[in-house]
N, C-alpha and C positions, 0 to 999 in steps of 0.2 A: 607066841606071836613073833614073826620074823621082823627083825629091825630094818627099817627102810630109810633111804635118802632119796628125796625127790629134788631134781634139779630143774629150775626154770630156765628154759632156752629162749633167747631173744636176739635182736639185732641182725647183723650180717653174718656170713659164713665164718670168717676168722674168729669173731667173738663167740659164735656158737661153739666152735671147737675148744676155745679156752674154757668156756663154762662147763662143757662136758668133761674135759680132761681133768679139771680140778675135782669135780664130783666123782669121777671114776676113781681117781687116786684116794679120795676120802673113803669111798665105799670099800676099797681094798684094804686100806690101813685099819679101818674100824670094824671090818667084817659086817657091813650092812649091804642089803640088796639095793641096787640102784634102779630108779625109775625116772622117766623123762616127762616133764610137763611141757608139751610142745604147743600150747595155746595161750597160756596166761600172759606170756611176754609179748604176744602179738595182738592182745585183745583190745588194747586202747587204740583210739583213732590215731593218736600222735605216733604210734609205733608201726603204722601202716602206710606212712607217707613215702618212704623210700622203696622203690620197686625191688631192690635186691634184699630187702629185709623180709624173709619168709623162712619157715623151718626147712632146713636142708640136710639135717643129719641122716635122714632116710636114704640119702644117696651114697652113704658109706657102709662099711662092713661092721656096723655097730648094732648090738642087740637092742632092738626097738621095743623095749619093755616100757610101755606108756603108763603114766599115772591114771587112775580111775577119775571120773568126773568129780566125784565128791572130794578129792584131794587137790583140786585145782582152784585157782582164783581168777577165773577168766570171764567174769561179768561184773556188773556194778555191785550187786548185792554181795558177791563173794569177796570183792575187794574191800568193802566196808567191814566184812567179818575179819578179813586179814588184818586190818588196822587195829581192831579190837584185840585180836590174838597177839599182835606185835607188842601192844602195850602190856598185856598180861605176861608176856614172855620175859619182860624186864624183871619180874618178881619170881620167876620159876627158878628152882635150883638146877633142874635139868632142862636146858634150852631146846626149843622146837625149831628156831630159826637161826641159820647161819647166813648173815648178810654182809657182804663186803662194804666197809665203810670208807667214805671220803674224808680226808683231814686236810687242813690248810697248811701248805708249805710255801713259804715266801709269797703269801697272799693268794695262792692258787690252789684250787681243789685237787688233791692227789689221792690215789688209793693208798690205804694204810699198808704198812710193810707186811711181809710174810708172817703169818701166824700159824702156830702149831695148835691143832684142834684136839682137845682131850675128850675121849669117848665117854669118860665118866661124868662129864658135865652136859651130856646130850640125852634127849629123850629117845624113845624107841622109834619115833617118826620125826625125821629131820628134813627141813625144807631149806635148800641152798639157793642163794641168789647173788649174782655178781659176776664180773668179768674175770678176775683173778688172773691177770695177764703177767704172770711171773712164772718162769719155768720151774722154779723151786717147789711149787705147789704139786707138780706132777712129774717132774723129771726122773724120779726113781722107777717110773713105769713107762719109760720111753719105748721099750721094745713092744709092749702091749699096744701103745698108742699108734706106733708105726703100722701095726697089723689092723687095728680098728679103723684107722683113718685112711685106709685104702679105698678109693672109689669102687663101687660095684661094677663088675665087668660089663654088665648090660648097658651101662650108660656111656661107655668109652668107645670112641671111634679109633680103632686100631689101624685104620687105613690112612690116617693123617700123615702126610709126608714130613711134618715137623718132627715126628718121633725119631726117624733115622737121622735127621739133621742134628738133633740134640745129642744123639748117642755117638755120632761119628765125628763131631767137632769138639774143640775144647770150649764147650758151651758155658756162657755166663748168663744167668737169668736176671732180668731187670723188670721191676714193676713200677709204673708211674701212675700213682693215684691222683686223679684230678677231681676238681669240684668238691673237695673234702668238706668245705663249710657252706656250700651252696647247692646241695642236692635236692632239698625239698622244695615243693612248688612255691611256698611263701618266701623262700630265701632268694629266689632268682632275681627279685626286684629290690633286694636289700644290698645297697652299694657297698656297705662295710663288709658284709659276708662275702660278696663277690670278690672284693679286693683281697680279703684274707685268703680265699681260695687261690687266687692268682699268685699271691706272694708265696704261698706254700709250694705251689708247683714250680715257681722260678727257683726257689731255694733247693727244691728236690733235684731239679736238673743240674744245678751247679754242683751239688754233691755227687750226682751220678757221673758227671764228666770227670771229676777228680778221681772217682773210683775206677773209671774205665782206664785212665792213665796208669793207675796202680797195677791193674791186671795186664796191661800191655807191657809193662816193665817186669812183672812177676812170672807170667806163664807164657808158654809158647803158643803163638797163633790163636789168641782168644777170639771167639766169635760170640757176638752179643745178640741175645734174643730179648725183645721188648714187648711186654704186655701192658695194656692200659685200658681204662674204661672210656677214654676219648683220645683218638689218635690225631685229631685235627691239629696240624701245625708241627707235629713231632718230627716229620721228615726233614724239616728245616734245621732241626737241632742236632741231627746225627748223620754221619757219613753212611749212606745206605750200602756201601760196598762191604762193610764189615758188620752190618746190623740186619737183623730179621725182625720185622714187625709181625707179631703173632696175632692175627685177627680172626674174627668170625667163628670163634669157639664159644661154647656155653661155659658157665663157671666151673663145672665139674671136670670137663675136659681139660681146661686150662690148669686146674689143680693137679690133674694127672701128669700133665706135661712138666710141671715143676719138678716132679720126682725124677725126671730123666736128665736134668741139667747137671753139669759138673761143679759149677760155682754160682755164687749169688751176690748181687748188689741189692741189699734189702733196704726198703725205706717206703714210708707212706701208707702202709696197710698191714693190718694184722693177718690178712688173707695170705700175703706173700711171706710174712714171718713164718707161717706154718709150713709153706712150701720149702723154705730153707731149713727149718728145724727138723722136719721129718725126713728130708733127703738123706739117702744113704751112700752118696758118692764117697769113695774111700779117701780121697785127697781134697775134699771140699774146702774152699775158702769162702767165708761169709764176711762181707763188708756191711757195716751199718753206719748210719749218720751220727756224728757227734752232737749235733745241735737240733735235729729233727726227731720228734717223738710223737707218733699218732695215738699213743696211749696216755691215759692219766696215771699210769704206773711208772715210776722212776726206774724200776728194775725190769722194764720191758725187754730189753735186749740181753741175751746171754753174755757172760763176761768174756768168753773166748772169741767172740765176733770182733773183727778189727774195726776200730773207729776211724772215720775219715770226716 
């Protein structure tokens, strides 16, 4: 029997890439076949409330080897079965489930630190679940991931004029994630969540402006490209002579454009994290915020990214 790892994919694109990258790394290290469960993570109603949360790994050059229906937990009966299996798994010598745990650090739930998985403690069929937003889980396979996480050519608009602008300038990619805590329909009328989102955006813009000053002192004639999920009011925050607002693209074309930038001001989204980490610009400078972390993983940012 071939040993298998099945990874549950869920949430938005950035998190989907983290989930796959960790499972891919595990499958290579342990010599297991990797299969994707692309339905269980989206099967609950609460996981269908954000429009951007849908399976999107099929937009990339990833082998879409999908798990069979009998190895998924994508309906109520199967989820009940999973709870029973998780309980039984506590007593198994060889574990069937690898699930990232949250632990309390200074009163807040944070992802557990990087763990080395021992193949001798695993069954021949392993189910992996969790975000694993730490490059240590998969960094040794970066060359593979750069290849696998290239968007399929059929989805890319190669006539987009932004392509040449990114290539011909000293381009700096900026992503401004807005409405972070108030995206779901029931959150729009929640004053606390709306205020939390507003505060996150304000702090993000303060950090971005400091990072812009860094690049203006550090490199010759930087030109800044701004992506956002909501551009309303951003024109008032930035001098449009040195900035380009990248609008009207879909998520995969924007992801492709990240690969063409020379430098990055990273903050606010795991989606932009991947654009920066995968980018192969030879003299790339990545700036990251010292106080803003969109992940519950304290090791979210690579150590060599500059803190501002």
